[in-house]
C-alpha angles and dihedrals in degrees: 000000000000120000110262094015134094096203133067114262095244090062088066093062120093113258092243089060092049091052089058093059114108102199134099125265089236092059091049092049092051091049094213125138114254092236091212094114093249121111114232136160095270088059088053090054091052089051094047095048092048097048103031133216098325090074095053098099094051092042094052092047091052092046091051092052096045097041097037095221117126113235096205141017108280129186114190127210110266120250134249095027120206095032137177108189109022140337137200124233119194126196139173130215120202095202139015118271148096119322141171129202111192138169121224133186120231092266089063096252115141110244100183145336111238098183137358140161137056118338134179120238111278146075124311140176133199132187123223121200096196096258130127130232087279090059090244119129114259123226125268113271148090118312134181124225120200133196113202123187134154090261101042153358124218130177132190135173130237135187124226117198117187 
């Protein structure tokens, strides 16, 4: 058990992360490192239980890098920014489900929908050519792009220069 918690550390991980673990339930229950020189999630549990809650942030960051599964909704800054022909927007989804990635002007009017529908957990990127839903180029200016999922909402701004 972790200090200050009444539940085992692995119960705090999202189910999608737990499904990506390739180790036996017996090894998790014993809470012993595998000793094979490879880092896996059971080794992370041993670490977390030994060092307590102060190590969570570092532990989760390492787990995210080694397992390749995002732990939270993330919307990256577009690049290039500012842009004049097209730009790339990257985002990460921690679990499968419905999502929408939309662009809005500063008055709050939707300009275009870049992606929508059901997606698996993982990392994605989409390009925007600066056109609206009507395929016509939009004016130069500041725009907001928003990623909406059932587990989170993130918004960033971009600059289009014609």
